C-alpha positions in Angstrom: 16.0 9.2 -35.3 19.1 7.7 -36.8 19.0 3.9 -36.7 21.7 2.1 -34.7 23.7 -0.3 -36.9 25.6 -3.1 -35.4 28.1 -5.4 -37.2 27.3 -9.2 -37.0 30.3 -9.8 -34.8 29.1 -7.2 -32.3 25.6 -8.9 -32.2 27.2 -12.3 -31.7 29.4 -10.9 -28.9 26.4 -9.4 -27.1 24.5 -12.7 -27.4 27.5 -14.6 -26.1 27.7 -12.2 -23.1 24.0 -12.6 -22.4 24.3 -16.4 -22.4 27.3 -16.2 -20.1 25.4 -14.1 -17.6 22.5 -16.5 -17.7 24.8 -19.4 -17.1 26.5 -17.8 -14.1 23.3 -16.6 -12.6 21.6 -20.0 -12.8 23.5 -21.2 -9.8 22.4 -18.2 -7.7 18.8 -18.9 -8.7 19.2 -22.6 -7.7 20.5 -21.6 -4.3 17.6 -19.2 -3.5 15.7 -20.5 -0.5 12.3 -19.5 0.8 11.5 -15.9 0.3 10.4 -14.3 3.6 7.2 -12.3 3.8 8.1 -9.7 6.4 11.3 -9.7 8.5 10.5 -7.7 11.8 9.5 -9.9 14.7 5.8 -9.6 15.5 3.0 -11.2 17.5 -0.6 -11.7 16.7 -2.8 -9.9 19.3 -6.2 -10.2 17.7 -7.8 -12.4 15.1 -11.2 -12.4 13.4 -12.3 -14.3 10.3 -9.4 -13.9 7.9 -8.0 -10.9 9.6 -4.9 -10.8 12.0 -3.8 -7.8 14.0 -0.1 -7.8 14.6 2.1 -5.8 17.0 5.7 -5.5 16.0 8.5 -6.0 18.5 10.1 -2.7 19.3 13.9 -2.2 19.5 15.7 -2.8 22.7 15.4 0.8 23.6 12.2 1.9 25.3 9.3 3.0 23.1 9.2 6.8 23.2 5.6 7.5 22.2 2.8 6.1 24.3 0.2 6.5 21.6 0.5 3.5 19.1 0.3 3.6 15.4 -2.0 1.3 13.4 -1.1 0.6 9.8 -4.0 -0.1 7.5 -2.9 -1.5 4.2 -4.8 -2.0 0.9 -6.9 -5.1 0.2 -5.4 -5.6 -3.2 -1.9 -6.5 -2.2 -0.2 -8.0 0.9 1.0 -5.7 3.7 4.5 -7.2 4.0 5.6 -4.6 1.4 5.9 -2.3 4.5 8.5 -4.8 6.0 10.1 -6.3 2.9 13.6 -6.7 4.2 15.9 -5.4 7.0 17.2 -2.3 5.2 13.9 -1.7 3.3 11.2 -1.6 5.9 8.8 1.2 6.8 7.9 -0.7 9.9 11.5 -0.9 11.1 11.9 2.8 10.4 8.8 3.7 12.4 10.0 1.5 15.3 13.4 3.2 15.1 11.6 6.6 15.3 10.2 5.6 18.7 6.7 4.5 17.7 4.7 1.5 18.8 3.5 -0.2 15.6 0.5 -2.4 14.8 -0.6 -3.7 11.4 -3.8 -5.2 10.0 -3.2 -8.3 7.8 -6.4 -8.8 5.8 -5.5 -12.4 4.8 -7.0 -14.0 1.8 -10.8 -13.7 1.2 -12.6 -16.7 -0.2 -16.1 -17.4 -1.3 -17.5 -17.1 2.2 -16.5 -13.4 2.1 -18.2 -12.5 -1.1 -20.9 -10.4 0.6 -18.6 -8.4 2.9 -19.2 -4.7 2.4 -17.2 -1.5 3.0 -19.3 -1.2 6.2 -17.9 -4.5 7.4 -14.3 -3.5 6.7 -14.4 0.1 8.0 -17.0 0.1 10.8 -16.4 -3.5 11.6 -12.9 -4.9 11.3 -11.0 -1.6 11.5 -13.1 -0.3 14.3 -12.7 -3.5 16.4 -8.9 -3.4 15.8 -8.7 0.2 16.9 -10.7 -0.7 20.1 -8.4 -3.6 20.8 -5.4 -1.2 20.7 -7.1 1.5 22.7 -7.9 -1.0 25.4 -4.4 -2.5 25.4 -2.7 0.9 25.8 -5.4 2.6 27.9 -5.8 5.5 25.4 -8.8 7.2 24.0 -7.4 7.6 20.5 -4.6 6.1 18.4 -2.5 7.2 15.4 -3.7 5.8 12.1 -1.5 5.3 9.1 -3.3 4.3 5.9 -1.5 3.2 2.8 -3.0 3.4 -0.8 -6.5 1.9 -0.7 -6.0 1.4 3.1 -5.5 5.2 3.2 -8.9 5.7 1.6 -10.4 3.3 4.2 -8.6 5.3 6.9 -10.0 8.6 5.7 -13.5 7.2 5.8 -12.9 5.6 9.3 -11.5 8.8 10.7 -14.4 10.9 9.3 -16.8 8.5 11.0 -14.9 8.0 14.2 -12.8 11.2 14.7 -12.9 10.7 18.5 -10.8 7.5 18.1 -8.0 8.9 15.9 -5.5 11.3 17.4 -3.4 11.8 14.3 -4.0 10.6 10.7 -1.3 9.8 8.2 -2.1 8.9 4.6 0.5 7.5 2.2 0.1 7.4 -1.6 -3.7 7.6 -1.0 -6.2 8.5 -3.7 -8.8 11.1 -2.7 -9.8 12.7 -6.0 -10.3 9.8 -8.4 -11.0 12.0 -11.4 -7.8 13.9 -11.9 -6.9 14.2 -15.6 -3.6 12.2 -15.2 -5.2 9.2 -13.6 -5.0 6.4 -16.2 -6.3 3.7 -14.0 -9.4 5.7 -13.1 -10.1 6.4 -16.8 -10.2 2.7 -17.4 -12.2 1.7 -14.4 -14.9 4.4 -15.0 -16.1 2.4 -18.0 -16.3 -1.0 -16.4 -19.7 -2.5 -15.9 -18.9 -3.4 -12.3 -22.4 -4.9 -11.6 -22.0 -7.4 -14.5 -18.4 -8.2 -13.4 -19.3 -8.9 -9.7 -22.6 -10.7 -10.5 -20.7 -13.0 -12.9 -17.6 -13.6 -10.9 -18.5 -13.2 -7.3 -15.2 -12.4 -5.7 -12.8 -10.6 -8.1 -9.6 -12.6 -8.8 -6.4 -11.1 -7.6 -4.7 -12.2 -10.9 -7.2 -10.0 -12.8 -6.4 -6.9 -10.8 -2.7 -7.6 -11.0 -2.8 -7.9 -14.8 -4.6 -4.5 -14.9 -1.9 -2.8 -12.8 0.9 -4.3 -15.0 -0.8 -3.0 -18.1 -0.5 0.5 -16.9 3.2 0.3 -17.8 3.5 -2.9 -19.9 6.9 -2.4 -21.4 8.6 -1.6 -18.1 6.7 -4.0 -15.8 6.2 -7.0 -18.1 9.3 -7.0 -20.4 12.1 -4.6 -19.6 12.5 -5.6 -15.9 13.2 -9.3 -16.9 15.8 -8.3 -19.4 17.4 -6.1 -16.8 17.3 -8.9 -14.3 20.0 -10.7 -16.3 22.5 -8.1 -15.1 21.7 -8.9 -11.5 22.0 -12.7 -11.6 25.7 -12.8 -10.6 24.9 -11.0 -7.3 23.0 -13.3 -4.9 21.8 -10.4 -2.7 20.4 -8.5 -5.7 18.7 -11.7 -6.9 17.0 -12.1 -3.5 15.9 -8.5 -3.6 14.4 -9.0 -7.0 12.6 -12.2 -6.1 11.2 -10.6 -2.9 9.6 -7.9 -5.0 8.3 -10.4 -7.6 6.7 -12.5 -4.8 4.9 -9.4 -3.5 3.7 -8.3 -6.9 2.1 -11.6 -7.7 0.8 -12.3 -4.2 -2.5 -10.8 -4.9 -5.6 -11.8 -2.8 -9.0 -12.0 -4.3 -11.4 -9.1 -3.5 -14.7 -9.6 -1.7 -17.3 -9.0 -4.5 -19.6 -6.5 -2.7 -16.7 -4.4 -1.3 -15.2 -4.2 -4.8 -18.6 -3.3 -6.3 -19.1 -0.4 -3.9 -15.4 0.8 -4.0 -15.4 1.0 -7.8 -18.8 2.7 -8.0 -18.5 5.2 -5.1 -14.8 6.1 -5.4 -13.7 5.6 -9.0 -17.0 6.2 -10.8 -18.8 8.7 -8.6 -15.7 10.3 -7.0 -17.8 10.5 -3.9 -15.0 11.7 -1.5 -14.8 15.0 -3.5 -18.6 15.2 -3.7 -19.9 15.2 -0.2 -18.7 11.9 1.1 -19.4 8.1 0.8 -22.2 6.2 2.4 -20.7 3.6 4.7 -23.5 1.6 6.4 -26.0 4.0 7.9 -23.7 7.0 8.0 -21.9 9.2 5.4 -18.1 9.5 5.6 -17.6 13.2 4.9 -14.0 14.4 4.9 -15.1 17.7 6.3 -15.3 15.8 9.6 -11.6 15.2 9.7 -10.7 17.4 12.6 -7.5 15.7 13.8 -4.1 16.6 12.5 -3.4 15.1 9.0 -0.1 14.3 7.3 -0.5 13.4 3.7 2.5 11.6 2.1 2.6 11.3 -1.7 5.1 10.2 -4.4 5.9 12.6 -7.2 6.3 9.9 -9.9 3.4 7.8 -8.8 1.7 6.2 -11.8 -1.1 4.5 -9.7 -2.0 7.4 -7.5 -0.9 10.7 -9.2 0.2 13.4 -6.8 -2.9 15.5 -7.7 -5.2 12.7 -6.6 -3.6 12.7 -3.2 -3.1 16.5 -2.7 -6.8 17.0 -3.3 -7.2 16.0 0.4 -6.3 19.5 1.5 -9.4 20.9 -0.3 -11.9 18.7 1.5 -10.4 17.9 4.9 -11.9 19.8 7.8 -8.7 19.9 9.8 -6.7 23.1 10.5 -3.5 21.1 10.9 -2.8 19.7 7.5 0.8 18.9 6.3 2.1 17.4 3.1 5.3 15.4 2.6 6.4 15.0 -1.0 8.7 12.1 -1.9 10.7 12.1 -5.2 9.9 8.6 -6.3 7.2 6.2 -7.4 4.4 4.2 -5.9 6.6 1.3 -4.9 9.8 3.3 -4.3 8.2 5.2 -1.4 8.1 1.9 0.5 11.5 0.3 -0.4 14.0 2.8 -1.8 17.0 3.7 0.3 16.1 7.4 0.0 12.6 6.7 1.3 13.9 4.8 4.3 16.0 7.8 5.3 13.3 10.3 4.8 9.8 9.0 5.2 9.6 7.1 8.5 11.7 9.6 10.4 9.5 12.4 9.1 6.3 10.6 10.1 7.9 9.9 13.6 8.8 13.5 14.1 5.4 14.7 13.0 3.6 12.4 15.4 5.9 13.3 18.3 5.2 16.9 17.8 1.5 16.3 18.2 1.4 13.7 20.9 
C-alpha cells in the first residue's frame, strides 16, 4: 500500500474545516429536545410485573385482517426499535399493510426478577399475552412475529403451543448457534456462565452492550462518531443519529436465571438443532412447528449470520416454509428506507394469503 502524503497546509485546512463543522453543529445539539421512544399511538391493554402489552392504533382505514399480530422482541434491547420514527417504523408498515398490531414491552428487570426462568417468560408471560389477545378478538390462534432473541422465544412458544399460533414470522432470529461465521457464539461458548450469574445475579445491560459493540469496535465505537461531524449541520440527521444512540445504550439488565439457561441451552449446547430445549416440564422441539412459517433474515447481519437463521428450514416441521432475504444488516432491517418499502408489506401479504 502506498502511504498517503499530505502537505502541512492541507492538514491545517482539514482541521479548520473539522472545527468549523463542530462549531456550526453545536447549536443543533443544544436545540435537541427529548428523544421519543416510539412514535405510533398505542394503548396498554394488559400489565403484569414489569411487562406491558400494547395495542397500536390502526390507521383511519378499517383493519383488513381479523387475526392480530403480536410482536415479541428481545430482552436485551428495548422494543421501540420497531417504531423508531414516522418514516422508519416496522409497526407503522404493518399497520399500513392492514394488520392489527400488538407488542410486548418487557420493561426493566430488577433484583426481584433474578430468578425468572425461560419457563416464566415463554409459558408464563408470552402465553398470558397471547390469551389476552385471543380473548379480545375471539380467535383461537393469532399471528406471532418474533424478532432476534424474541424470535427464538417465539419458536419455542410456537413449538409448545402450536394450537395458539396461526402463522409464525421470525426476523433476524438465531436457530443454529454454532455456524462457523458466528463470532458472538464463539465468544459466549467459552464463558463460565454459572460463575457469572452466581457472582452478579442479574447481568448488567451495559456489559452485554459492550460485548455487542466489540464485535465491530472500529465501526461502532470510533468511526461513527467521526462520521457524525458531517451530520451536525442538519438538525433532522442529528435527531436520527441521537434516536439510534439512545436505543443502542438503553439496555435493560437480564434476569440472571433466564440468562444462565439461554446461554447454556442455546449458545453452548445448540439445543434447537439437537432435539429441542427443555422449557419447564416440556421440551420445545421445532419439529412441532406445524403452522406456516416466514423466516426473514439480513444478508449482512453480524449478530445473527444468515446461516444461523436459515437453519430453521432444516428443523421446522411445517410444510409451508418461506424465506425473505433482506440486503442489509441487523439494524438496517428495522430502520433503512429500503427495509420499510420491502419487509412490512411482504409480511402483510404473506399473512393475508394465509388468513
